[in-house]
N, C-alpha and C positions, 0 to 999 in steps of 0.2 A: 802545591809545587814542593819538591822535596829536593834538599840539597845532600849530596853523598860525599862523604869524606873518602880520600883516597886509600884503596886497600882495605876498607871497612866492611862492605857487604858484598855477597854474592848472591844474587836471587836465581831460584831455580824453579822449574815448572815442566809440565809435558804439553805439548802442542795439542790442540783438540783435534786437529786432522791428523791421518795416518797415511803411511806409505804402502802402496801395494806391491808385494814380492811374489813372483812365480817361484813356488817351490818344487813343482813337478813339471818338467818340460813336456812331457808325454800326456799327461791328462789336463795340463793348464791350471792345476790346482794353485791357488793363491793363499796368501797369507798377510796380514796386516800388521806392519811395523811402526811401533809407537816412537814419537821424537821427543827427546828430552832436551831442554834448552837451559842455559845458564848464561848469566850475563853480570858483569861487574858493574857497580853502582856508578863509580866516578867516570870511566871511560867508555863504558857501553861496549867494551869488547865482548863478543858473542862467542858461545860454543853450542854445538848441537851434535847429538848422537843417537842413531836409530837402534832401538831395541826391540826384542820380540814381545816383552811384557813390561808392565809397570810394577812387578813384584820387588820385594825388598833386595834381592841379590843384584837385580838390574839397576835399581835405584842407587844402591851403594857403588856399583861398578862405574856408573855413569859420573857419579861425583868424584871418584879417584881420577878417571880419565880428564874430567874437565880441569881439576887442580893441576894435573901434569901438563894439560894444554896451556894453562897460564902460568905455569913455573913457580907458583907460590900459593899460599893459602890466605884467605881474608880472615877478618876477625870474627865475622858472623856468616853463617849460612841461613839464608832466608827462604824456606819453603811456604807453601800454602798448607792448609790443614788436611792434606791427603791422609788417608788411613794407613799408607805405607810408611809415612814419616811421623805421625802425631797418633799416639794411642787414644788420648783424650784431649778434644780440643776444648780450651778454656780460655776467656778473656783475660784473666789474670796469672794463671799458673797452668799452661798446658803441659801434658805429659808427653814427652817425646821418646820415641822408640829407642831402646837401650843399645841396638847394635848401630843406629844411627848416630847416637851420642857418642859411642866409642869411636866410631870412624872419624868424627869431627875433632875430639880430643886429641887423636892420634897426630893431626894435622895442626894441632894448636888453636882450633877454632871452636866456636859454640854455635848451637842451633837457637835461632829466634824466630819461630812462626809467626806468620801474620795474624792479626786478629780475626776471629771467625766473622765470615760475611763482611770483610772490608777489603774488596779487591784493589782499592786505591793503595793499600799499604805495600802492594807489589806491582805498582804500575811500571816499574822499570821492566821487570820481566814480562809483564802483560804485553807491553809495547814490544819488546824484543820477539815474543811469540808471534805477534801480527807481522812483523817484519820477515821472521823466518819462514812463515806460511806463505807470504808473498813472494820473496826473494828465493826461498830454496824450493818449497813445495810446488809453487806456481811453475817453476822451471822444470821440475821434475816429473810433472804431471802426465806428460805425453811419452816418457821414456819407460822402457820395460826393464825390470831388474830381475835376476834369478838368485841372488843371495844377499845376506844382510851386509857382508862385506863390499859388495858391489855398491850397495846403497850408501854406505858411509864413506867410500871413496869419492863418490859424486857430491856428498855433502861437504867433504873436506875441500874440494875444489871451489865450491860457491861460497864457502865461509871465507876462503882467502880473498875472494874478490870483495865480500861485504866488509871485511875488517881491514883489508889492506888498500884496497883501491877506491872504495866509494867514500867520497869527501861529505862530511856532515856539513850542511850549509851554514848552521848558526855559529860554528866556531871555526870553519875553514880548514878542519884536519880530518884525518882518518881516525877510526877507532884504534888502530894499531899505534899511530902517533901519540894519541892521548894516553894511551895505555902505557907506553914508554916513558910518558912525562909524568903520569900522575900514579897509576896503580902499581906498576912494577916496583918502583923503590919502596913502596909501603907494604907489599906483601911479605908475609912470613915465609922463610925458606922452608922447602919441602924436607921431611925426615929421609935419612938414608934409606930405611927400609919402607916398601909400600904396605899399606894397610891390607890386613888378611882379613877377608870377611868371616865374620863369626856370628852364630845365632845363640840365642840364650834359651834355655828350656828348664822348667821346674820338673824335678823328679822327686822320688821318695826311694832312699836305699833299701832294698829288701832285708829279710832277716839273715840272708847269707851275706850281707854287707857288699852287695854288687847292685849297681844302677844300669837299668835297661836303656839304651839309647840306639834306635833304629836296629832292632833285632840282634844287639850284640850287648853283653854285660861286662861291665867294668867295675873294678874294685875299688872300695874306699876303706880307711882304716876302720877295723871292725866295731869301734865304739860309736860308729855314726850308723850302725844298722838301725833301720826304721826312721831314720831322721830326714826331714825334707832338704833337699840340696838344690842347686843351680848349676846347671851343665852349659860349659861355653865350648861350642861346637864349630870347629874349622874344617877345612878340607882335610887336613892331616892330623889333627890333635884333638883330644877331649880333655877338657880342664873340668874339675868339679869343684864347687865352692860351697861352704857351709857358713852362713852369717857373714859374707864378704871375705872370708879366708880359704884360700885355696888349700885343699886336703888331698887332692890327687890330681895327676897328670899322666895320661896314656897317649900312645901313638893310635890313631883312629884305624879300627878294623872293619872288615865287611860284615854285613848283617847275616852272619851264618849261625845265629843262636848259640854261638860258643862263649866262653868266659876269657877275660883276660884279667889275671890276678898278680899283684906285686906281693911277693912273700912277706914283706914287711907290714902289709896291710891285715895278715892273718892272725889270729890269736895263737899262742905258743902251741895249743893242743893240736890245731889245723896244720901249723908249719911243720911239725915233726914228721908229718907223712907227705908234705907237698913235693919234696925234692927226690921221692923215690921212684925210680923207673924199673921195669923188667931187667934192662941191661945192669943197672946198679945191684938189685938184688942177686943176680946171677954172679956178678963180680964178688960181691961179698960172701956168699955162699961159698964160691970156689976157694976163697982165702981160707976159709976155715976147714975146709976137707973135701975130699971126694964124695963122702956119703952125704953131707950136707947139700952139697951141689946137686947131686943126683935125686935127693928128695925133693928139694925146691923145684927142680925142673919138672918132676912128676906132678906136683901140686899144682903148678901153673899149667901144665898141659891137660890135667884133669878137669879144670873148670871150664864151663862154657865161654868165659872172658877171662883172659890172663889176670887182669886187674882184680878179679875176685879172689885170687889166691894172694894178694899182696900182704894182707894183714897176717895170714898163716906164716908166710915166709919170713916176714919181718920179725914175727914172734919167736920163731926159731932161731933165727941169727942173733937175736938180742938174749938168748938164753945164755950165750957166751959170758955175760957179765956175772951170773950167778954160779954157772957150773964148769966154766972153762972150755976151751976150744977142743980138746981131746974128748972129753966126756959127751959133748953135744954131738961130735962127729961119730962116736960110737953109739949113741942112741939113736941117731939117724940111720946108722946102718942096721940096727936091731929093727927100727920101724920098717926099714924096706924089706927085711926078711919076713915079718908077719904080715905085710900088705898094708900097713897104716900109711894114711896120708894127711894126717892132721896135726895141727900144733899141740892140740890136747894129748895125744898119743905119746908124742916125744916127751912133753913135760910129765906123763905119768912115768914113762921109762926111767927118767932121771930121778924123780922123786922116790921111786921104789928102789933104786939102785940096779935096776935091770940091765943097764948097759954094761955093767961088769959081770954079767952072767952069760955064760956061753949058751948059744943057741942049742 
């Protein structure tokens, strides 16, 4: 027999039986919904939620909804050694899934799985599962459901009867009354922000200091190129860690095979070229003179892809530092007259002072 302190433990498990849901009215195709069960140790207040699967996202979402149902968080979450929660079952030092640990820590709780092959460690939830299967599933077995929301609405009504109306014979009170007396004062308050589901994945940064996550590439500081990193992935963000230190954060993008690069992550040699666009090249060229603008325009137009002419145009524009604006504009005019379309031609004209020679 176990004695449970108020607000100490929340036992969680999945019921063995499932709920049949009709997902296609025309064909009559059905799908099985799994039933998550959570019960507080001291008051036996119970919570249940139907989900399509027992995968990690559903497991975490069920915990969040259960804690919001109870209005607080216990000191310990007590699951069995299911693979979704426990990476490696061990009598002395079990390895808990990192996402599960993160969720528990967000609510100020810790995870304490039961000992392997010791069902009596979670006798409370085993009993609650049996009650839920009889009290809920037994009453729902003759009903036809057409959506998961419809199933959960029916479960909510029956849970109200189980928790608020059914009197426990040995104590002469309902689960709700015991909860208000014992567990509610002892539960930790919920944080202001709800936990955001996040998955962790191990990646290695490429030689181009980008990390591939679901067919999109995110930059890290270039000094971490070819280093092993950890990615924390949520619905909206990508955070990248190296030896526990966050080194990059990005807004999540779709898997389109493209790159998201933060300029500060680039080495200086790459950064000098990163912010140049066709529009900026045309603007800078026009500021130097009409012949420079016209030559750059023709260089960009002659290449199969405009970006192939970036370096040539950029080189011509930067000749201003060595030769001055007027000479560069005159050299570009001479290059246009002789049909030259390269940086080398313009530089040769300037080096040989041909820009000062009449054509």
